[in-house]
PDB file of N, CA, C, O and CB in Angstrom:
ATOM      1  N   MET A   1       0.847  -1.173   0.000  1.00  0.00           N
ATOM      2  CA  MET A   1       0.000   0.000   0.000  1.00  0.00           C
ATOM      3  C   MET A   1       0.893   1.237   0.000  1.00  0.00           C
ATOM      4  O   MET A   1       1.726   1.419   0.888  1.00  0.00           O
ATOM      5  CB  MET A   1      -0.964  -0.003   1.221  1.00  0.00           C
ATOM      6  N   LYS A   2       0.707   2.069  -0.995  1.00  0.00           N
ATOM      7  CA  LYS A   2       1.458   3.308  -1.102  1.00  0.00           C
ATOM      8  C   LYS A   2       0.802   4.352  -0.212  1.00  0.00           C
ATOM      9  O   LYS A   2      -0.424   4.470  -0.192  1.00  0.00           O
ATOM     10  CB  LYS A   2       1.531   3.796  -2.576  1.00  0.00           C
ATOM     11  N   GLN A   3       1.609   5.111   0.525  1.00  0.00           N
ATOM     12  CA  GLN A   3       1.045   6.098   1.423  1.00  0.00           C
ATOM     13  C   GLN A   3       1.787   7.430   1.302  1.00  0.00           C
ATOM     14  O   GLN A   3       2.958   7.486   0.928  1.00  0.00           O
ATOM     15  CB  GLN A   3       1.091   5.591   2.864  1.00  0.00           C
ATOM     16  N   LYS A   4       1.061   8.496   1.631  1.00  0.00           N
ATOM     17  CA  LYS A   4       1.617   9.851   1.625  1.00  0.00           C
ATOM     18  C   LYS A   4       1.680  10.323   3.072  1.00  0.00           C
ATOM     19  O   LYS A   4       0.666  10.358   3.769  1.00  0.00           O
ATOM     20  CB  LYS A   4       0.754  10.834   0.736  1.00  0.00           C
ATOM     21  N   ILE A   5       2.878  10.685   3.516  1.00  0.00           N
ATOM     22  CA  ILE A   5       3.092  11.138   4.881  1.00  0.00           C
ATOM     23  C   ILE A   5       3.501  12.607   4.829  1.00  0.00           C
ATOM     24  O   ILE A   5       4.452  12.972   4.138  1.00  0.00           O
ATOM     25  CB  ILE A   5       4.174  10.269   5.609  1.00  0.00           C
ATOM     26  N   VAL A   6       2.771  13.447   5.569  1.00  0.00           N
ATOM     27  CA  VAL A   6       3.100  14.868   5.662  1.00  0.00           C
ATOM     28  C   VAL A   6       3.522  15.148   7.095  1.00  0.00           C
ATOM     29  O   VAL A   6       2.799  14.839   8.042  1.00  0.00           O
ATOM     30  CB  VAL A   6       1.889  15.776   5.235  1.00  0.00           C
ATOM     31  N   MET A   7       4.716  15.744   7.238  1.00  0.00           N
ATOM     32  CA  MET A   7       5.247  16.050   8.566  1.00  0.00           C
ATOM     33  C   MET A   7       5.656  17.511   8.632  1.00  0.00           C
ATOM     34  O   MET A   7       6.239  18.053   7.693  1.00  0.00           O
ATOM     35  CB  MET A   7       6.447  15.138   8.904  1.00  0.00           C
ATOM     36  N   GLN A   8       5.343  18.135   9.748  1.00  0.00           N
ATOM     37  CA  GLN A   8       5.773  19.509   9.974  1.00  0.00           C
ATOM     38  C   GLN A   8       7.095  19.460  10.726  1.00  0.00           C
ATOM     39  O   GLN A   8       7.187  18.880  11.808  1.00  0.00           O
ATOM     40  CB  GLN A   8       4.694  20.330  10.766  1.00  0.00           C
ATOM     41  N   VAL A   9       8.121  20.079  10.134  1.00  0.00           N
ATOM     42  CA  VAL A   9       9.469  20.029  10.690  1.00  0.00           C
ATOM     43  C   VAL A   9       9.981  21.454  10.879  1.00  0.00           C
ATOM     44  O   VAL A   9       9.782  22.310  10.017  1.00  0.00           O
ATOM     45  CB  VAL A   9      10.425  19.214   9.769  1.00  0.00           C
ATOM     46  N   CYS A  10      10.633  21.702  11.995  1.00  0.00           N
ATOM     47  CA  CYS A  10      11.206  23.017  12.285  1.00  0.00           C
ATOM     48  C   CYS A  10      12.474  23.188  11.444  1.00  0.00           C
ATOM     49  O   CYS A  10      13.534  22.674  11.802  1.00  0.00           O
ATOM     50  CB  CYS A  10      11.518  23.176  13.820  1.00  0.00           C
ATOM     51  N   MET A  11      12.360  23.915  10.323  1.00  0.00           N
ATOM     52  CA  MET A  11      13.498  24.143   9.427  1.00  0.00           C
ATOM     53  C   MET A  11      13.658  25.653   9.241  1.00  0.00           C
ATOM     54  O   MET A  11      12.824  26.299   8.607  1.00  0.00           O
ATOM     55  CB  MET A  11      13.294  23.416   8.039  1.00  0.00           C
ATOM     56  N   LYS A  12      14.718  26.198   9.789  1.00  0.00           N
ATOM     57  CA  LYS A  12      14.915  27.645   9.771  1.00  0.00           C
ATOM     58  C   LYS A  12      15.781  28.132   8.624  1.00  0.00           C
ATOM     59  O   LYS A  12      15.731  29.311   8.270  1.00  0.00           O
ATOM     60  CB  LYS A  12      15.521  28.082  11.057  1.00  0.00           C
ATOM     61  N   CYS A  13      16.571  27.251   8.039  1.00  0.00           N
ATOM     62  CA  CYS A  13      17.482  27.674   6.975  1.00  0.00           C
ATOM     63  C   CYS A  13      17.497  26.630   5.854  1.00  0.00           C
ATOM     64  O   CYS A  13      16.922  25.549   5.981  1.00  0.00           O
ATOM     65  CB  CYS A  13      18.915  27.894   7.534  1.00  0.00           C
ATOM     66  N   GLU A  14      18.158  26.977   4.776  1.00  0.00           N
ATOM     67  CA  GLU A  14      18.241  26.092   3.617  1.00  0.00           C
ATOM     68  C   GLU A  14      19.027  24.823   3.943  1.00  0.00           C
ATOM     69  O   GLU A  14      18.718  23.751   3.424  1.00  0.00           O
ATOM     70  CB  GLU A  14      18.887  26.822   2.437  1.00  0.00           C
ATOM     71  N   LYS A  15      20.030  24.939   4.789  1.00  0.00           N
ATOM     72  CA  LYS A  15      20.826  23.773   5.187  1.00  0.00           C
ATOM     73  C   LYS A  15      19.951  22.763   5.932  1.00  0.00           C
ATOM     74  O   LYS A  15      20.081  21.556   5.727  1.00  0.00           O
ATOM     75  CB  LYS A  15      22.024  24.204   6.073  1.00  0.00           C
ATOM     76  N   CYS A  16      19.059  23.258   6.795  1.00  0.00           N
ATOM     77  CA  CYS A  16      18.141  22.376   7.529  1.00  0.00           C
ATOM     78  C   CYS A  16      17.189  21.667   6.576  1.00  0.00           C
ATOM     79  O   CYS A  16      16.895  20.485   6.755  1.00  0.00           O
ATOM     80  CB  CYS A  16      17.342  23.175   8.571  1.00  0.00           C
ATOM     81  N   ARG A  17      16.710  22.379   5.570  1.00  0.00           N
ATOM     82  CA  ARG A  17      15.798  21.778   4.579  1.00  0.00           C
ATOM     83  C   ARG A  17      16.497  20.666   3.807  1.00  0.00           C
ATOM     84  O   ARG A  17      15.925  19.598   3.587  1.00  0.00           O
ATOM     85  CB  ARG A  17      15.274  22.851   3.598  1.00  0.00           C
ATOM     86  N   ARG A  18      17.729  20.923   3.402  1.00  0.00           N
ATOM     87  CA  ARG A  18      18.500  19.915   2.674  1.00  0.00           C
ATOM     88  C   ARG A  18      18.722  18.674   3.532  1.00  0.00           C
ATOM     89  O   ARG A  18      18.591  17.548   3.051  1.00  0.00           O
ATOM     90  CB  ARG A  18      19.848  20.493   2.225  1.00  0.00           C
ATOM     91  N   LYS A  19      19.058  18.883   4.795  1.00  0.00           N
ATOM     92  CA  LYS A  19      19.304  17.761   5.717  1.00  0.00           C
ATOM     93  C   LYS A  19      18.029  16.951   5.927  1.00  0.00           C
ATOM     94  O   LYS A  19      18.073  15.722   5.973  1.00  0.00           O
ATOM     95  CB  LYS A  19      19.836  18.276   7.077  1.00  0.00           C
ATOM     96  N   ALA A  20      16.879  17.646   6.057  1.00  0.00           N
ATOM     97  CA  ALA A  20      15.600  16.961   6.240  1.00  0.00           C
ATOM     98  C   ALA A  20      15.270  16.103   5.013  1.00  0.00           C
ATOM     99  O   ALA A  20      14.800  14.974   5.158  1.00  0.00           O
ATOM    100  CB  ALA A  20      14.471  17.985   6.499  1.00  0.00           C
ATOM    101  N   LEU A  21      15.511  16.627   3.818  1.00  0.00           N
ATOM    102  CA  LEU A  21      15.253  15.858   2.599  1.00  0.00           C
ATOM    103  C   LEU A  21      16.175  14.646   2.510  1.00  0.00           C
ATOM    104  O   LEU A  21      15.747  13.574   2.084  1.00  0.00           O
ATOM    105  CB  LEU A  21      15.429  16.745   1.360  1.00  0.00           C
ATOM    106  N   GLN A  22      17.431  14.807   2.908  1.00  0.00           N
ATOM    107  CA  GLN A  22      18.377  13.692   2.870  1.00  0.00           C
ATOM    108  C   GLN A  22      17.975  12.595   3.846  1.00  0.00           C
ATOM    109  O   GLN A  22      18.035  11.412   3.508  1.00  0.00           O
ATOM    110  CB  GLN A  22      19.789  14.180   3.188  1.00  0.00           C
ATOM    111  N   VAL A  23      17.568  12.975   5.049  1.00  0.00           N
ATOM    112  CA  VAL A  23      17.156  11.986   6.050  1.00  0.00           C
ATOM    113  C   VAL A  23      15.918  11.239   5.566  1.00  0.00           C
ATOM    114  O   VAL A  23      15.837  10.018   5.702  1.00  0.00           O
ATOM    115  CB  VAL A  23      16.876  12.666   7.414  1.00  0.00           C
ATOM    116  N   ALA A  24      14.946  11.972   4.998  1.00  0.00           N
ATOM    117  CA  ALA A  24      13.716  11.343   4.517  1.00  0.00           C
ATOM    118  C   ALA A  24      13.996  10.429   3.323  1.00  0.00           C
ATOM    119  O   ALA A  24      13.384   9.367   3.207  1.00  0.00           O
ATOM    120  CB  ALA A  24      12.685  12.415   4.131  1.00  0.00           C
ATOM    121  N   ALA A  25      14.902  10.822   2.444  1.00  0.00           N
ATOM    122  CA  ALA A  25      15.206  10.025   1.250  1.00  0.00           C
ATOM    123  C   ALA A  25      15.901   8.718   1.605  1.00  0.00           C
ATOM    124  O   ALA A  25      15.774   7.738   0.871  1.00  0.00           O
ATOM    125  CB  ALA A  25      16.076  10.825   0.287  1.00  0.00           C
ATOM    126  N   LYS A  26      16.635   8.681   2.716  1.00  0.00           N
ATOM    127  CA  LYS A  26      17.357   7.471   3.113  1.00  0.00           C
ATOM    128  C   LYS A  26      16.447   6.407   3.722  1.00  0.00           C
ATOM    129  O   LYS A  26      16.850   5.251   3.856  1.00  0.00           O
ATOM    130  CB  LYS A  26      18.442   7.826   4.098  1.00  0.00           C
ATOM    131  N   ALA A  27      15.234   6.782   4.089  1.00  0.00           N
ATOM    132  CA  ALA A  27      14.317   5.822   4.701  1.00  0.00           C
ATOM    133  C   ALA A  27      13.942   4.736   3.693  1.00  0.00           C
ATOM    134  O   ALA A  27      13.880   4.982   2.488  1.00  0.00           O
ATOM    135  CB  ALA A  27      13.047   6.536   5.223  1.00  0.00           C
ATOM    136  N   GLU A  28      13.700   3.556   4.199  1.00  0.00           N
ATOM    137  CA  GLU A  28      13.396   2.409   3.341  1.00  0.00           C
ATOM    138  C   GLU A  28      11.997   2.523   2.750  1.00  0.00           C
ATOM    139  O   GLU A  28      11.038   2.804   3.470  1.00  0.00           O
ATOM    140  CB  GLU A  28      13.527   1.101   4.130  1.00  0.00           C
ATOM    141  N   GLY A  29      11.877   2.306   1.432  1.00  0.00           N
ATOM    142  CA  GLY A  29      10.587   2.295   0.760  1.00  0.00           C
ATOM    143  C   GLY A  29      10.137   3.634   0.211  1.00  0.00           C
ATOM    144  O   GLY A  29       9.043   3.723  -0.346  1.00  0.00           O
ATOM    145  N   VAL A  30      10.941   4.681   0.348  1.00  0.00           N
ATOM    146  CA  VAL A  30      10.564   6.029  -0.096  1.00  0.00           C
ATOM    147  C   VAL A  30      10.755   6.148  -1.606  1.00  0.00           C
ATOM    148  O   VAL A  30      11.802   5.780  -2.138  1.00  0.00           O
ATOM    149  CB  VAL A  30      11.402   7.111   0.643  1.00  0.00           C
ATOM    150  N   SER A  31       9.720   6.672  -2.301  1.00  0.00           N
ATOM    151  CA  SER A  31       9.819   6.885  -3.737  1.00  0.00           C
ATOM    152  C   SER A  31       9.794   8.367  -4.111  1.00  0.00           C
ATOM    153  O   SER A  31      10.221   8.724  -5.209  1.00  0.00           O
ATOM    154  CB  SER A  31       8.695   6.163  -4.440  1.00  0.00           C
ATOM    155  N   PHE A  32       9.301   9.244  -3.219  1.00  0.00           N
ATOM    156  CA  PHE A  32       9.250  10.682  -3.486  1.00  0.00           C
ATOM    157  C   PHE A  32       9.420  11.442  -2.176  1.00  0.00           C
ATOM    158  O   PHE A  32       8.858  11.063  -1.149  1.00  0.00           O
ATOM    159  CB  PHE A  32       7.914  11.075  -4.181  1.00  0.00           C
ATOM    160  N   VAL A  33      10.205  12.521  -2.225  1.00  0.00           N
ATOM    161  CA  VAL A  33      10.384  13.412  -1.076  1.00  0.00           C
ATOM    162  C   VAL A  33      10.274  14.843  -1.592  1.00  0.00           C
ATOM    163  O   VAL A  33      10.840  15.180  -2.632  1.00  0.00           O
ATOM    164  CB  VAL A  33      11.772  13.165  -0.351  1.00  0.00           C
ATOM    165  N   GLY A  34       9.542  15.683  -0.859  1.00  0.00           N
ATOM    166  CA  GLY A  34       9.403  17.075  -1.256  1.00  0.00           C
ATOM    167  C   GLY A  34       9.091  17.965  -0.067  1.00  0.00           C
ATOM    168  O   GLY A  34       8.838  17.493   1.042  1.00  0.00           O
ATOM    169  N   ILE A  35       9.117  19.280  -0.331  1.00  0.00           N
ATOM    170  CA  ILE A  35       8.804  20.268   0.704  1.00  0.00           C
ATOM    171  C   ILE A  35       7.581  21.053   0.265  1.00  0.00           C
ATOM    172  O   ILE A  35       7.471  21.453  -0.893  1.00  0.00           O
ATOM    173  CB  ILE A  35      10.013  21.223   0.968  1.00  0.00           C
ATOM    174  N   GLU A  36       6.655  21.272   1.208  1.00  0.00           N
ATOM    175  CA  GLU A  36       5.411  21.997   0.944  1.00  0.00           C
ATOM    176  C   GLU A  36       5.231  23.098   1.968  1.00  0.00           C
ATOM    177  O   GLU A  36       6.019  23.238   2.904  1.00  0.00           O
ATOM    178  CB  GLU A  36       4.199  21.043   0.962  1.00  0.00           C
ATOM    179  N   GLY A  37       4.173  23.880   1.772  1.00  0.00           N
ATOM    180  CA  GLY A  37       3.775  24.874   2.758  1.00  0.00           C
ATOM    181  C   GLY A  37       4.239  26.270   2.389  1.00  0.00           C
ATOM    182  O   GLY A  37       5.210  26.450   1.653  1.00  0.00           O
ATOM    183  N   ASN A  38       3.529  27.245   2.914  1.00  0.00           N
ATOM    184  CA  ASN A  38       3.887  28.638   2.668  1.00  0.00           C
ATOM    185  C   ASN A  38       5.255  28.978   3.234  1.00  0.00           C
ATOM    186  O   ASN A  38       6.022  29.721   2.621  1.00  0.00           O
ATOM    187  CB  ASN A  38       2.842  29.560   3.261  1.00  0.00           C
ATOM    188  N   GLU A  39       5.554  28.443   4.387  1.00  0.00           N
ATOM    189  CA  GLU A  39       6.832  28.710   5.044  1.00  0.00           C
ATOM    190  C   GLU A  39       7.865  27.622   4.758  1.00  0.00           C
ATOM    191  O   GLU A  39       8.941  27.611   5.356  1.00  0.00           O
ATOM    192  CB  GLU A  39       6.628  28.841   6.542  1.00  0.00           C
ATOM    193  N   LYS A  40       7.537  26.710   3.845  1.00  0.00           N
ATOM    194  CA  LYS A  40       8.403  25.576   3.483  1.00  0.00           C
ATOM    195  C   LYS A  40       8.820  24.798   4.728  1.00  0.00           C
ATOM    196  O   LYS A  40       9.997  24.507   4.939  1.00  0.00           O
ATOM    197  CB  LYS A  40       9.656  26.070   2.722  1.00  0.00           C
ATOM    198  N   ASN A  41       7.817  24.468   5.548  1.00  0.00           N
ATOM    199  CA  ASN A  41       8.096  23.771   6.800  1.00  0.00           C
ATOM    200  C   ASN A  41       7.455  22.392   6.860  1.00  0.00           C
ATOM    201  O   ASN A  41       7.407  21.782   7.929  1.00  0.00           O
ATOM    202  CB  ASN A  41       7.621  24.598   7.963  1.00  0.00           C
ATOM    203  N   LYS A  42       6.957  21.887   5.725  1.00  0.00           N
ATOM    204  CA  LYS A  42       6.341  20.564   5.705  1.00  0.00           C
ATOM    205  C   LYS A  42       7.101  19.663   4.740  1.00  0.00           C
ATOM    206  O   LYS A  42       7.365  20.030   3.595  1.00  0.00           O
ATOM    207  CB  LYS A  42       4.846  20.655   5.305  1.00  0.00           C
ATOM    208  N   VAL A  43       7.443  18.479   5.228  1.00  0.00           N
ATOM    209  CA  VAL A  43       8.123  17.478   4.411  1.00  0.00           C
ATOM    210  C   VAL A  43       7.089  16.445   3.990  1.00  0.00           C
ATOM    211  O   VAL A  43       6.368  15.901   4.826  1.00  0.00           O
ATOM    212  CB  VAL A  43       9.316  16.808   5.187  1.00  0.00           C
ATOM    213  N   VAL A  44       7.018  16.176   2.673  1.00  0.00           N
ATOM    214  CA  VAL A  44       6.084  15.200   2.124  1.00  0.00           C
ATOM    215  C   VAL A  44       6.877  13.993   1.650  1.00  0.00           C
ATOM    216  O   VAL A  44       7.835  14.125   0.888  1.00  0.00           O
ATOM    217  CB  VAL A  44       5.241  15.810   0.960  1.00  0.00           C
ATOM    218  N   VAL A  45       6.466  12.812   2.110  1.00  0.00           N
ATOM    219  CA  VAL A  45       7.132  11.564   1.731  1.00  0.00           C
ATOM    220  C   VAL A  45       6.082  10.620   1.168  1.00  0.00           C
ATOM    221  O   VAL A  45       5.044  10.395   1.792  1.00  0.00           O
ATOM    222  CB  VAL A  45       7.877  10.915   2.951  1.00  0.00           C
ATOM    223  N   ILE A  46       6.349  10.064  -0.017  1.00  0.00           N
ATOM    224  CA  ILE A  46       5.457   9.079  -0.626  1.00  0.00           C
ATOM    225  C   ILE A  46       6.259   7.802  -0.836  1.00  0.00           C
ATOM    226  O   ILE A  46       7.377   7.836  -1.351  1.00  0.00           O
ATOM    227  CB  ILE A  46       4.849   9.603  -1.982  1.00  0.00           C
ATOM    228  N   GLY A  47       5.676   6.672  -0.432  1.00  0.00           N
ATOM    229  CA  GLY A  47       6.368   5.406  -0.608  1.00  0.00           C
ATOM    230  C   GLY A  47       5.573   4.243  -0.063  1.00  0.00           C
ATOM    231  O   GLY A  47       4.493   4.412   0.503  1.00  0.00           O
ATOM    232  N   GLU A  48       6.130   3.057  -0.248  1.00  0.00           N
ATOM    233  CA  GLU A  48       5.487   1.831   0.233  1.00  0.00           C
ATOM    234  C   GLU A  48       6.243   1.288   1.426  1.00  0.00           C
ATOM    235  O   GLU A  48       7.465   1.146   1.394  1.00  0.00           O
ATOM    236  CB  GLU A  48       5.413   0.769  -0.883  1.00  0.00           C
ATOM    237  N   GLY A  49       5.498   0.985   2.484  1.00  0.00           N
ATOM    238  CA  GLY A  49       6.097   0.390   3.664  1.00  0.00           C
ATOM    239  C   GLY A  49       6.942   1.342   4.486  1.00  0.00           C
ATOM    240  O   GLY A  49       7.810   0.900   5.240  1.00  0.00           O
ATOM    241  N   VAL A  50       6.707   2.644   4.356  1.00  0.00           N
ATOM    242  CA  VAL A  50       7.463   3.627   5.126  1.00  0.00           C
ATOM    243  C   VAL A  50       6.832   3.742   6.518  1.00  0.00           C
ATOM    244  O   VAL A  50       5.617   3.897   6.644  1.00  0.00           O
ATOM    245  CB  VAL A  50       7.488   5.019   4.398  1.00  0.00           C
ATOM    246  N   ASP A  51       7.660   3.666   7.554  1.00  0.00           N
ATOM    247  CA  ASP A  51       7.170   3.787   8.921  1.00  0.00           C
ATOM    248  C   ASP A  51       7.223   5.261   9.344  1.00  0.00           C
ATOM    249  O   ASP A  51       8.310   5.809   9.523  1.00  0.00           O
ATOM    250  CB  ASP A  51       8.008   2.897   9.893  1.00  0.00           C
ATOM    251  N   PRO A  52       6.063   5.906   9.505  1.00  0.00           N
ATOM    252  CA  PRO A  52       6.052   7.337   9.841  1.00  0.00           C
ATOM    253  C   PRO A  52       6.697   7.650  11.188  1.00  0.00           C
ATOM    254  O   PRO A  52       7.315   8.703  11.344  1.00  0.00           O
ATOM    255  CB  PRO A  52       4.636   7.846   9.844  1.00  0.00           C
ATOM    256  N   VAL A  53       6.563   6.760  12.151  1.00  0.00           N
ATOM    257  CA  VAL A  53       7.126   7.010  13.483  1.00  0.00           C
ATOM    258  C   VAL A  53       8.655   6.988  13.431  1.00  0.00           C
ATOM    259  O   VAL A  53       9.307   7.866  13.996  1.00  0.00           O
ATOM    260  CB  VAL A  53       6.609   5.961  14.498  1.00  0.00           C
ATOM    261  N   GLU A  54       9.223   5.998  12.762  1.00  0.00           N
ATOM    262  CA  GLU A  54      10.678   5.906  12.647  1.00  0.00           C
ATOM    263  C   GLU A  54      11.237   7.084  11.841  1.00  0.00           C
ATOM    264  O   GLU A  54      12.305   7.609  12.158  1.00  0.00           O
ATOM    265  CB  GLU A  54      11.081   4.571  11.988  1.00  0.00           C
ATOM    266  N   LEU A  55      10.511   7.491  10.806  1.00  0.00           N
ATOM    267  CA  LEU A  55      10.928   8.631   9.994  1.00  0.00           C
ATOM    268  C   LEU A  55      10.938   9.911  10.829  1.00  0.00           C
ATOM    269  O   LEU A  55      11.859  10.721  10.718  1.00  0.00           O
ATOM    270  CB  LEU A  55       9.999   8.795   8.777  1.00  0.00           C
ATOM    271  N   THR A  56       9.923  10.089  11.657  1.00  0.00           N
ATOM    272  CA  THR A  56       9.846  11.262  12.525  1.00  0.00           C
ATOM    273  C   THR A  56      10.960  11.250  13.557  1.00  0.00           C
ATOM    274  O   THR A  56      11.547  12.292  13.850  1.00  0.00           O
ATOM    275  CB  THR A  56       8.489  11.325  13.222  1.00  0.00           C
ATOM    276  N   LYS A  57      11.260  10.074  14.115  1.00  0.00           N
ATOM    277  CA  LYS A  57      12.363   9.962  15.079  1.00  0.00           C
ATOM    278  C   LYS A  57      13.687  10.378  14.443  1.00  0.00           C
ATOM    279  O   LYS A  57      14.482  11.095  15.051  1.00  0.00           O
ATOM    280  CB  LYS A  57      12.466   8.521  15.616  1.00  0.00           C
ATOM    281  N   GLY A  58      13.911   9.917  13.212  1.00  0.00           N
ATOM    282  CA  GLY A  58      15.143  10.269  12.503  1.00  0.00           C
ATOM    283  C   GLY A  58      15.250  11.760  12.236  1.00  0.00           C
ATOM    284  O   GLY A  58      16.324  12.346  12.370  1.00  0.00           O
ATOM    285  N   LEU A  59      14.125  12.377  11.853  1.00  0.00           N
ATOM    286  CA  LEU A  59      14.130  13.814  11.603  1.00  0.00           C
ATOM    287  C   LEU A  59      14.361  14.597  12.892  1.00  0.00           C
ATOM    288  O   LEU A  59      15.067  15.606  12.885  1.00  0.00           O
ATOM    289  CB  LEU A  59      12.815  14.245  10.954  1.00  0.00           C
ATOM    290  N   ARG A  60      13.776  14.146  13.987  1.00  0.00           N
ATOM    291  CA  ARG A  60      13.986  14.827  15.268  1.00  0.00           C
ATOM    292  C   ARG A  60      15.448  14.749  15.703  1.00  0.00           C
ATOM    293  O   ARG A  60      15.997  15.701  16.257  1.00  0.00           O
ATOM    294  CB  ARG A  60      13.084  14.217  16.350  1.00  0.00           C
ATOM    295  N   LYS A  61      16.060  13.607  15.444  1.00  0.00           N
ATOM    296  CA  LYS A  61      17.443  13.403  15.857  1.00  0.00           C
ATOM    297  C   LYS A  61      18.410  14.244  15.018  1.00  0.00           C
ATOM    298  O   LYS A  61      19.364  14.806  15.554  1.00  0.00           O
ATOM    299  CB  LYS A  61      17.809  11.922  15.753  1.00  0.00           C
ATOM    300  N   LYS A  62      18.170  14.332  13.711  1.00  0.00           N
ATOM    301  CA  LYS A  62      19.112  14.988  12.804  1.00  0.00           C
ATOM    302  C   LYS A  62      18.808  16.457  12.531  1.00  0.00           C
ATOM    303  O   LYS A  62      19.730  17.244  12.319  1.00  0.00           O
ATOM    304  CB  LYS A  62      19.140  14.255  11.514  1.00  0.00           C
ATOM    305  N   VAL A  63      17.503  16.849  12.533  1.00  0.00           N
ATOM    306  CA  VAL A  63      17.132  18.202  12.099  1.00  0.00           C
ATOM    307  C   VAL A  63      16.591  19.047  13.245  1.00  0.00           C
ATOM    308  O   VAL A  63      17.124  20.119  13.533  1.00  0.00           O
ATOM    309  CB  VAL A  63      16.096  18.130  10.990  1.00  0.00           C
ATOM    310  N   GLY A  64      15.546  18.574  13.894  1.00  0.00           N
ATOM    311  CA  GLY A  64      14.911  19.347  14.955  1.00  0.00           C
ATOM    312  C   GLY A  64      13.516  18.819  15.206  1.00  0.00           C
ATOM    313  O   GLY A  64      13.200  17.685  14.846  1.00  0.00           O
ATOM    314  N   HIS A  65      12.689  19.630  15.817  1.00  0.00           N
ATOM    315  CA  HIS A  65      11.340  19.210  16.177  1.00  0.00           C
ATOM    316  C   HIS A  65      10.538  18.822  14.934  1.00  0.00           C
ATOM    317  O   HIS A  65      10.554  19.538  13.933  1.00  0.00           O
ATOM    318  CB  HIS A  65      10.622  20.327  16.945  1.00  0.00           C
ATOM    319  N   ALA A  66       9.839  17.688  15.000  1.00  0.00           N
ATOM    320  CA  ALA A  66       9.031  17.199  13.880  1.00  0.00           C
ATOM    321  C   ALA A  66       7.744  16.579  14.401  1.00  0.00           C
ATOM    322  O   ALA A  66       7.750  15.882  15.415  1.00  0.00           O
ATOM    323  CB  ALA A  66       9.821  16.172  13.037  1.00  0.00           C
ATOM    324  N   ASP A  67       6.637  16.834  13.703  1.00  0.00           N
ATOM    325  CA  ASP A  67       5.332  16.270  14.038  1.00  0.00           C
ATOM    326  C   ASP A  67       4.719  15.650  12.796  1.00  0.00           C
ATOM    327  O   ASP A  67       4.870  16.177  11.693  1.00  0.00           O
ATOM    328  CB  ASP A  67       4.394  17.349  14.630  1.00  0.00           C
ATOM    329  N   ILE A  68       4.025  14.532  12.973  1.00  0.00           N
ATOM    330  CA  ILE A  68       3.287  13.918  11.869  1.00  0.00           C
ATOM    331  C   ILE A  68       1.984  14.684  11.706  1.00  0.00           C
ATOM    332  O   ILE A  68       1.188  14.762  12.642  1.00  0.00           O
ATOM    333  CB  ILE A  68       3.021  12.387  12.125  1.00  0.00           C
ATOM    334  N   THR A  69       1.759  15.254  10.516  1.00  0.00           N
ATOM    335  CA  THR A  69       0.531  15.998  10.235  1.00  0.00           C
ATOM    336  C   THR A  69      -0.547  15.071   9.707  1.00  0.00           C
ATOM    337  O   THR A  69      -1.682  15.099  10.182  1.00  0.00           O
ATOM    338  CB  THR A  69       0.796  17.122   9.230  1.00  0.00           C
ATOM    339  N   SER A  70      -0.193  14.234   8.707  1.00  0.00           N
ATOM    340  CA  SER A  70      -1.183  13.311   8.157  1.00  0.00           C
ATOM    341  C   SER A  70      -0.505  12.124   7.490  1.00  0.00           C
ATOM    342  O   SER A  70       0.621  12.212   7.001  1.00  0.00           O
ATOM    343  CB  SER A  70      -2.090  14.031   7.155  1.00  0.00           C
ATOM    344  N   VAL A  71      -1.233  11.009   7.486  1.00  0.00           N
ATOM    345  CA  VAL A  71      -0.822   9.806   6.768  1.00  0.00           C
ATOM    346  C   VAL A  71      -2.033   9.345   5.979  1.00  0.00           C
ATOM    347  O   VAL A  71      -3.044   8.955   6.562  1.00  0.00           O
ATOM    348  CB  VAL A  71      -0.293   8.676   7.745  1.00  0.00           C
ATOM    349  N   THR A  72      -1.937   9.387   4.649  1.00  0.00           N
ATOM    350  CA  THR A  72      -3.064   8.999   3.794  1.00  0.00           C
ATOM    351  C   THR A  72      -2.608   7.984   2.757  1.00  0.00           C
ATOM    352  O   THR A  72      -1.430   7.912   2.404  1.00  0.00           O
ATOM    353  CB  THR A  72      -3.681  10.237   3.099  1.00  0.00           C
ATOM    354  N   GLU A  73      -3.558   7.210   2.282  1.00  0.00           N
ATOM    355  CA  GLU A  73      -3.281   6.221   1.246  1.00  0.00           C
ATOM    356  C   GLU A  73      -3.327   6.900  -0.113  1.00  0.00           C
ATOM    357  O   GLU A  73      -4.220   7.705  -0.380  1.00  0.00           O
ATOM    358  CB  GLU A  73      -4.292   5.044   1.308  1.00  0.00           C
ATOM    359  N   VAL A  74      -2.364   6.576  -0.972  1.00  0.00           N
ATOM    360  CA  VAL A  74      -2.320   7.119  -2.326  1.00  0.00           C
ATOM    361  C   VAL A  74      -2.963   6.088  -3.244  1.00  0.00           C
ATOM    362  O   VAL A  74      -2.496   4.952  -3.342  1.00  0.00           O
ATOM    363  CB  VAL A  74      -0.843   7.453  -2.776  1.00  0.00           C
ATOM    364  N   LYS A  75      -4.025   6.489  -3.908  1.00  0.00           N
ATOM    365  CA  LYS A  75      -4.712   5.574  -4.815  1.00  0.00           C
ATOM    366  C   LYS A  75      -4.138   5.713  -6.211  1.00  0.00           C
ATOM    367  O   LYS A  75      -3.906   6.831  -6.670  1.00  0.00           O
ATOM    368  CB  LYS A  75      -6.231   5.841  -4.826  1.00  0.00           C
ATOM    369  N   PRO A  76      -3.900   4.593  -6.904  1.00  0.00           N
ATOM    370  CA  PRO A  76      -3.338   4.662  -8.253  1.00  0.00           C
ATOM    371  C   PRO A  76      -4.324   5.287  -9.240  1.00  0.00           C
ATOM    372  O   PRO A  76      -5.540   5.149  -9.104  1.00  0.00           O
ATOM    373  CB  PRO A  76      -2.937   3.263  -8.730  1.00  0.00           C
ATOM    374  N   GLU A  77      -3.775   5.970 -10.224  1.00  0.00           N
ATOM    375  CA  GLU A  77      -4.608   6.606 -11.247  1.00  0.00           C
ATOM    376  C   GLU A  77      -5.215   5.551 -12.158  1.00  0.00           C
ATOM    377  O   GLU A  77      -4.561   4.574 -12.521  1.00  0.00           O
ATOM    378  CB  GLU A  77      -3.788   7.619 -12.071  1.00  0.00           C
ATOM    379  N   LYS A  78      -6.472   5.765 -12.521  1.00  0.00           N
ATOM    380  CA  LYS A  78      -7.125   4.857 -13.471  1.00  0.00           C
ATOM    381  C   LYS A  78      -6.875   5.375 -14.879  1.00  0.00           C
ATOM    382  O   LYS A  78      -7.013   6.567 -15.154  1.00  0.00           O
ATOM    383  CB  LYS A  78      -8.662   4.734 -13.185  1.00  0.00           C
ATOM    384  N   LYS A  79      -6.504   4.457 -15.765  1.00  0.00           N
ATOM    385  CA  LYS A  79      -6.236   4.851 -17.155  1.00  0.00           C
ATOM    386  C   LYS A  79      -7.278   4.290 -18.085  1.00  0.00           C
ATOM    387  O   LYS A  79      -7.214   4.519 -19.293  1.00  0.00           O
ATOM    388  CB  LYS A  79      -4.854   4.389 -17.593  1.00  0.00           C
TER     389      LYS A  79
END
């Protein structure tokens, strides 16, 4: 099951954003990583079998405060 995880992460500078993307990309099962939000403070991760709790722990350890905003299932497009 493919899922979309949105997390709010305390990122004050460009270096913090880069580090957050690197940490999220290293997680197992991740197929897409991006940044959203007006203040560019939300990390979006799409993938299969990604553990949101472990991902949040890693971001807290390497970047700063992080909260899980939402976890939703991504439905495949019908052609």
